[in-house]
Backbone as CSV, one residue per row, in Angstrom:
resi,resn,N_x,N_y,N_z,CA_x,CA_y,CA_z,C_x,C_y,C_z
1,MET,11.675,-2.308,87.545,11.232,-3.614,87.955,10.054,-3.502,88.883
2,ASN,8.925,-4.070,88.540,7.792,-3.943,89.364,7.671,-5.264,90.220
3,THR,7.315,-5.120,91.447,7.068,-6.324,92.324,5.769,-6.148,92.920
4,CYS,5.056,-7.266,92.922,3.687,-7.229,93.366,3.618,-7.911,94.723
5,VAL,2.980,-7.339,95.722,2.843,-7.886,97.111,1.330,-8.232,97.269
6,ILE,1.097,-9.436,97.628,-0.324,-9.909,97.773,-0.563,-10.222,99.220
7,GLN,-1.846,-10.171,99.675,-2.186,-10.550,101.008,-2.860,-11.978,100.935
8,TYR,-2.336,-12.917,101.675,-2.778,-14.280,101.680,-2.834,-14.789,103.040
9,ASN,-4.043,-15.111,103.524,-4.292,-15.616,104.849,-3.752,-14.677,105.910
10,GLY,-3.869,-13.346,105.690,-3.498,-12.391,106.704,-2.055,-12.014,106.574
11,TYR,-1.273,-12.705,105.708,0.175,-12.303,105.537,0.485,-11.668,104.250
12,LEU,1.378,-10.691,104.220,1.787,-10.061,103.030,2.931,-10.871,102.481
13,MET,2.800,-11.162,101.159,3.773,-12.063,100.478,4.107,-11.363,99.102
14,LEU,5.261,-11.761,98.614,5.730,-11.302,97.352,5.034,-12.285,96.350
15,ALA,4.500,-11.727,95.354,3.816,-12.543,94.344,4.784,-13.312,93.489
16,PRO,4.541,-14.523,92.963,5.467,-15.249,92.113,5.686,-14.465,90.798
17,GLN,6.828,-14.758,90.229,7.119,-14.095,88.844,5.987,-14.266,87.898
18,GLY,5.621,-13.427,87.182,4.614,-13.527,86.085,3.148,-13.326,86.583
19,PHE,3.077,-12.979,87.925,1.744,-12.795,88.529,1.249,-11.382,88.045
20,ASP,-0.017,-11.356,87.569,-0.530,-10.178,86.979,-0.960,-9.212,88.012
21,CYS,-0.346,-8.098,88.196,-0.722,-7.011,89.201,-1.195,-5.905,88.453
22,THR,-2.359,-5.360,88.856,-2.924,-4.148,88.246,-2.794,-2.844,89.018
23,TYR,-2.232,-3.006,90.276,-2.047,-1.800,91.071,-0.948,-2.029,92.107
24,VAL,-0.436,-0.903,92.609,0.678,-0.959,93.502,0.151,-0.648,94.905
25,ILE,0.513,-1.372,95.946,0.082,-1.065,97.271,1.189,-0.618,98.230
26,LEU,2.418,-0.721,97.754,3.549,-0.345,98.567,4.537,0.540,97.782
27,THR,5.134,1.487,98.530,6.174,2.316,97.881,7.461,1.457,97.870
28,PRO,8.427,1.800,97.011,9.717,0.977,96.993,10.412,0.866,98.310
29,SER,10.360,1.997,99.167,11.024,1.855,100.399,10.341,0.983,101.370
30,GLU,8.986,0.947,101.274,8.169,-0.026,102.127,8.414,-1.431,101.648
31,LEU,8.482,-1.631,100.327,8.766,-2.927,99.841,10.133,-3.444,100.245
32,GLU,11.151,-2.656,100.148,12.491,-3.011,100.644,12.473,-3.367,102.115
33,HIS,11.745,-2.545,102.904,11.662,-2.841,104.325,11.064,-4.214,104.568
34,LEU,10.043,-4.432,103.791,9.230,-5.721,103.962,10.129,-6.892,103.587
35,GLN,10.913,-6.774,102.475,11.776,-7.831,102.012,12.814,-8.173,103.150
36,TYR,13.479,-7.142,103.697,14.582,-7.388,104.602,14.044,-7.754,105.929
37,SER,12.910,-7.288,106.393,12.376,-7.710,107.715,11.755,-9.087,107.711
38,SER,11.352,-9.654,106.534,10.761,-10.955,106.460,11.828,-12.021,106.131
39,MET,13.052,-11.656,105.942,14.055,-12.700,105.671,14.195,-13.778,106.780
40,GLY,13.979,-14.975,106.433,14.100,-16.048,107.421,12.986,-16.175,108.464
41,SER,11.992,-15.343,108.282,10.894,-15.536,109.280,10.033,-16.713,108.946
42,LEU,9.745,-17.561,109.954,8.941,-18.770,109.723,8.084,-18.937,111.024
43,THR,6.852,-19.221,110.786,5.874,-19.428,111.869,5.514,-20.904,111.810
44,ILE,5.761,-21.543,112.986,5.458,-23.033,113.180,4.340,-23.110,114.165
45,ASP,3.340,-23.797,113.742,2.188,-24.105,114.694,2.749,-25.053,115.787
46,GLN,2.573,-24.638,117.030,3.191,-25.402,118.119,2.518,-26.727,118.234
47,GLN,1.162,-26.735,118.253,0.407,-27.997,118.328,0.767,-29.010,117.277
48,LEU,0.823,-28.525,116.055,1.200,-29.386,114.912,2.642,-29.983,115.136
49,PHE,3.572,-29.143,115.530,4.936,-29.604,115.926,4.856,-30.713,116.962
50,VAL,4.208,-30.516,117.984,4.019,-31.485,119.052,3.462,-32.811,118.532
51,ASP,2.466,-32.772,117.804,1.752,-33.898,117.265,2.747,-34.669,116.394
52,VAL,3.367,-34.000,115.404,4.275,-34.690,114.455,5.408,-35.255,115.170
53,THR,6.002,-34.518,116.145,7.143,-35.058,116.891,6.718,-36.292,117.649
54,GLY,5.561,-36.239,118.277,5.143,-37.388,119.052,4.929,-38.609,118.199
55,TYR,4.299,-38.388,117.009,4.046,-39.541,116.102,5.344,-40.164,115.651
56,MET,6.302,-39.258,115.339,7.600,-39.826,114.866,8.360,-40.542,115.993
57,LEU,8.298,-40.036,117.196,8.874,-40.790,118.373,8.143,-42.121,118.581
58,PHE,6.842,-42.054,118.476,6.157,-43.349,118.678,6.514,-44.382,117.608
59,ALA,6.589,-43.948,116.342,6.922,-44.843,115.241,8.325,-45.340,115.432
60,PHE,9.262,-44.547,115.897,10.662,-45.037,116.022,10.709,-46.097,117.161
61,VAL,10.090,-45.830,118.281,10.167,-46.750,119.438,9.412,-47.975,119.067
62,SER,8.202,-47.923,118.482,7.514,-49.156,118.229,8.197,-50.038,117.163
63,GLY,8.799,-49.326,116.149,9.538,-50.014,115.079,10.783,-50.651,115.744
64,HIS,11.453,-50.057,116.693,12.550,-50.626,117.312,12.151,-51.932,118.123
65,ILE,11.107,-51.730,118.879,10.619,-52.874,119.744,10.146,-54.043,118.808
66,LEU,9.439,-53.743,117.682,9.073,-54.750,116.784,10.301,-55.458,116.222
67,GLY,11.241,-54.687,115.889,12.516,-55.319,115.310,13.130,-56.238,116.290
68,ARG,13.278,-55.926,117.534,13.841,-56.774,118.496,13.021,-57.963,118.731
69,ILE,11.715,-57.935,118.737,10.853,-59.060,118.871,11.084,-60.034,117.646
70,LEU,11.123,-59.452,116.418,11.305,-60.358,115.311,12.630,-60.953,115.280
71,LYS,13.717,-60.261,115.711,15.044,-60.720,115.776,15.103,-61.910,116.722
72,THR,14.430,-61.737,117.914,14.403,-62.831,118.904,13.617,-64.032,118.393
73,LEU,12.510,-63.802,117.717,11.800,-64.996,117.233,12.476,-65.706,116.056
74,GLY,13.314,-64.989,115.312,14.071,-65.563,114.310,15.210,-66.479,114.742
75,ARG,15.694,-66.256,115.963,16.810,-67.118,116.496,16.279,-68.512,116.954
76,GLY,14.999,-68.638,117.361,14.420,-69.874,117.818,14.065,-70.924,116.882
């Protein structure tokens, strides 16, 4: 079984099935170490997380306030 590892944006990744590889850049033991060390690793951009969380909180609060206003106007 051959597995191809590609470099994409500075990260080493396993290539998708069917990806055409013409050369090997890792030994099997290096590949196994790469597979086990990268399990579950995820990099989240902190600024993007803060922005998205802020927008979601703003949308929730403003929607809640708008709903209360419309509910109050509907009673009158």
